N, C-alpha and C positions, 0 to 999 in steps of 0.2 A: 601915648594912649594906652590905658590899661583896660583889659576885659576880664571880668570876674571869672573864676574857675568854672562855676556852674554854667555860665554863658558859653564858655569854650566847649564844655561837654555837650551841651545842646546843639551847638553849631556843628561840632564834629559828627554827631549822630545824624543831623539833617543832611550834611554833605555826603555821608556814607549812604544814606537812603537815596539821595538824589542820584548818586553815581550808579548804584545798583539798579535803580528803576530805569534810568535812561539807557543803560547798556543791555537791557533785556531784548531778546530776539524772538520774534514769533515765527514758527515754522508751520508749513502746510504742504501736503502732497500736491503735485501738479502733473497730471498724466492724461494721455489719450485714453478714452474709455474703451476702445476696441482691443483686439488681440495684439500681443507683442509688448515688449518693454519700451518705455519712452525714455529717450535721452535728450534733454534740453541743452542746446549748445550756444545759442545766440539770441539777442533781442535788440529791437530798435523801436522807438516811439513812432506811432502811426498818425497821431494828430495832437492838437493842443489839449485834448481831454486827458486828465491824469489817469494813467493806467492803461490807456488804449495803445496797444503795441502789436508788433509782429514778432513771433518767436520761431526760431528754426531749430531743427534737431533731426533725430532719426528714430526709427521704429524697428525693433527686431522682427525679422520674418520667421515665424514659427517653422521648425523642422527644415531649416535651410542651411544648417551648419555654421551659423553665426553671421549670415548676411543681414544687411539692414536696408531700410527704405527711407528716403528723405521724407520729412514731414514739416508742415507749417501750421502755426496757430495764429489766428487773427481775432483780436477782441480784448476785453478787459483782463488784466492779469490779477485783479483783485476779486472780481466775482467769478472768474473762470467760466463764464457762460458764452465764450466765443466759439469759433469754428476751427476744428482740427481738419487738415487736409493732407492725407498721405499722397505722395507724388511719385510717379515713375518716370525718371528721365528718359528722354527720347533723343538719340543722336544717330543720324543716318549711318547705316552699315555696322552698327554695334549692338550686341546683345548685352545689356547692362545687368550685372548680377548683384551689385551692392552699391548703396549711395548714402551720403550724409550731407546735410547743409549746415553751414556755420553762420557767422555773423552777417546779418542782413542790413540792407539800407531800404528806406521807404520814400515814397513821394513827398512825405512831409518834410524831409531834409533835402531831397533832390527833386526839384520840380520837373526835371526832364523825364522822370518816371511817371508823372501824371497822378491823378487822384487814385488812391488805392494801389499804386504801382509798387512793385517789389523787385529788388535785385538781391540775390543771395549767392554766396559762394560756398564751396566745399570740396568734396573728393568722391571718387567713384572707381569701380572696377568693371571691366567688361570681359567677355569670354575669351577674346583673342588679344587682350591688352596686357598680358603678363600678370604677375602676382602682386605688383605694386600699385599704389593709388595714383590716379590722374586728377589734375585740377578740374573742377566743375563749376559752371556758372549757370544760374537760373534767373531769368528775367520775365516779369509779367507787366506789360504795358497795355492799357486799354483792354484788359481781359485776354490778351494774346500772350501765350507762354512760349518761351524759347529756351533751349538748353545748348550749351556748348562746352567743348573740352579746351582747356588751355594748360599746357605744361611748360615748365621752365626749359628753355632751349639749351641744348648741350653747349652751344657756342658761347652763351653768356655764363653758364655755370663753370666752364673750363674743364668739363669731364662728362662722362655718360651719366645722365640723370636717372636715378632709380625711381623716385616718386616725387609728386607735387601735391601738396595739401594747402588749399586756400583757406585762411582762417577768418578773414573779416574784410568788409568793404564799406567805404563811405566816400562821398564825393566822387572823384574820378580815379580813386586808387583802390587796389586790392593788396593785402599783405598775407604772407603765408610762409611756408617752409618747403625745403627740398633737401635731398641728399644725393651724392654722387657715389660712384663705385670706389672712388679714391678717398673720399672724405665725407664726414657727417656733420649735421647740425648747422645748416645754412638757412638764411632767410631771404625773401625776395619782396620787392614791391613792383606791382604791375600797374601800368598807366592805361586806363580804358580809352583815353582820348587818342593815344598813339599806338596802342596795342604792343607795347614794349615792356620788357622786363629789366629790372636792375637788381644786382646783388645788394641786399640791404645791410647797411652798417657793417661792412667787412672789418673796418678798423676805426676806433674812435678814441681820442685822447691818448694815442700811442698804445692802446690795448688791442691785440689781436686775439679774438675770442676763440676758445676751444670749440664752443658751440653757441648758437644764438637762435632764438625764436622770435617771430613777430606775430602776435595773437590778436591784439585789439587796436583799433584805429578810431580817431575822432578828428573831424575836420573843424578847425578853428575859424573864427570870424575873419581873421586876417589872411586866410588862404593857405596857411600852413596846416600841418597835421601833427597830432601828438600820437605816438605809437607806443604800445606797451607790450612787454613780453618777458623773457628771461634769458640769462646767459650763464655760461661757466667759463672760468679762467683759473685753471688749477695752479698756475704759477703764482697767483695772488691768493691762493687758498679759497677760491670761490667755487663751490660745487654747483650751486644754482641760486642766482639772485635775480630779483625782479628789476626792471628798469623802465624809465620813461625817457623819451627823446623827442624833440621837435624836428620835423622833417619838412623841407621846402622843395617841392618837386621842380621848381624853376631853376634850382641850383644843381651843380654837379660835384662829384667827388665828396671830400670831407666838408665842403661848404654847405652841403645840403642838410647837415646835422648840427643841431645846437642843443644845449642844456641837457646833455646826457647825464642822467642821475641814477645811481644804483640804490635799491631798497632791499632790506631784509626784514622778515616778519618781526613785529613788535620792536623794531629798531634795535635788535640784539644780534649783530653779525656772528658772534661766537656761539650762540645757541641755536641758530637756524641752519638746518641742513638744506631745506628747499624753501624758496620764496619766489613763486612764479606768478606774474600777472597774466590773467586770461581775458578779462573784460574791462572796458573803460567807458565812462559817461561823464560829460562835463557838468560842473556846478558853477555857481556864481563866482567862486574864487579859486577854482582848481578842478579836481577830478575825483570822482568816486571810482574805486577799482575793486575787482575781486580776482581770486585765483586760488592756488593751493599752497599749503605750507606743511612742513614737518620739522620738528625740533629734536634736540637731544633729550628732551624730557621723556620720562617713562610713564605710560606707554607711548611708543613712537607712532602714533596714528597719523595718517594723512588727512588733513582737514582743510576746509575752505577758510576764507577770510573776507571781511569787508574793510576796505582801507580808504582813507581820505587824505589827499595830498593837495596842498595849496601852492600858489605861485607867490614868489617874492616880488617886490616892486620892480626889480630889474628883469623880470620875466623868467628867471630860473625857478626851479622847483624847490620847495622847502624840503630839506632832507629828512626831517622828522615827521613821519606820517602818524595818523591815528588809526589804530587797528582794533578789530573785533573778530574773534574766532567764530567761524560758522561750523556748528557741529549738530547735524541732524540727530534728534534724540534716539538713542538706542543703537546707533550704528557707529562702527569704528572708522569708516572711510566716508568722507564728504568732500566733493569737489565743488569749488566755486567757479562756474563756467562763464557767467555773464551777469551784467548788472544794469538795473534800470532805477534811477533815482536812489532811494535808500533800500532797494530790494535786490537780493542776490538770488540767482536761479542756477540750479545745477543738478547733480545726481549724487545719491547717497546709497551705500551698500553696507550690508552687515546682516542683522537679523531680518531685515527687509531690504528690497531694492526699489528705489523710487526716485523720480524727478521731484523737485521741490521748489518752493519759493520761501525765502527767509527775509523778513522785513525788520529792519533796524529802526525802531520808532524814534521820533523826536522826543526831547525831554518831556516827561509827563507833567501834568499839572501839579502832581505831588512833588516832583523834583523841583519844579519852578517855585512852588510854595516854600520848599526848604531853603532855596537860595535867597528868596525874598526875605524870609525870616532872619537869615544870617545877616543880610544887609541892614535890616531894621535894627537888630540887636547891636550891630557895630555902630550904627548911627546914634543910638541911645547912649552908648558909652562915650562917644566923642562929645556929645552935648554936656555930659557930666564930668568930662576930663578937666 
């Protein structure tokens, strides 16, 4: 089959236009209207209505020396006409000074929470609790709110635990991080049903990580969980790479982990200094993810990203992801903290500081027209070949 040069030129222009249009990202600020700076950290859908969600985060407390207060948003992420609720944790015998909530779960995904129910995890400090963070859990069932502390036990950690930070929860599990006085960069998984901790992913495929994080979690239909985070392994020249791994809580040891796969921004290991997964949401054929990246390119800004990973027929993850950089206009630093559908939420700092929502649209009608025109032109040439 031959295609005339002028047809190729038109087709190339249409493809370029389609690509540029479909990769456009729309940005908008997303902040609490009251005093204090908003930091959005997590999101989970609240119903079958598109955009109806629960968002978690923190609110800076003015004139407090950097302390924060947990906050929750409930409503549409598109119209932003929902309700913001600053929260003050209450735990018996403690005077809480600072708190943050991270990845939540809702009654839509966990019927045990009931209609409008929420479970969220995070971290906090209290006046007699030392200078490090403690794990925090918030639950609202039937309008009744409860708060509780949960820290990685020294006996499981194998040393004195300095801090516990819970990053995300779904189903019956919580994932997060902790450090000990002897070693840094450990992750944990906490089982709500049994109130027990496990060291998460201490070794996989013969790799002992220098450090590892567990930030995002998604419960799959088959009862397993897919967990996202980052790791470093300096012996293999990995400063900070993202990973996905399937976790089966019914198994023990290395049998609990399958399909561990490493990812680096834009599928370019040699150019990526940092590629860390923070948030995860399931799609029809895989997962959408967000996080942070920094490359060797000049300037070396820290930016967010939107990534799409599909599964292969054997259940493993496709190692080639689709990536889009998330760069809030006018700012040098943008973090991708959490993801809902095709929308990334996080925080951006620079000339301004703001929480934001960035939406990666589906291919526009103009892009689809371009692709359709290319197909039609190719068909015409085949008919005359």
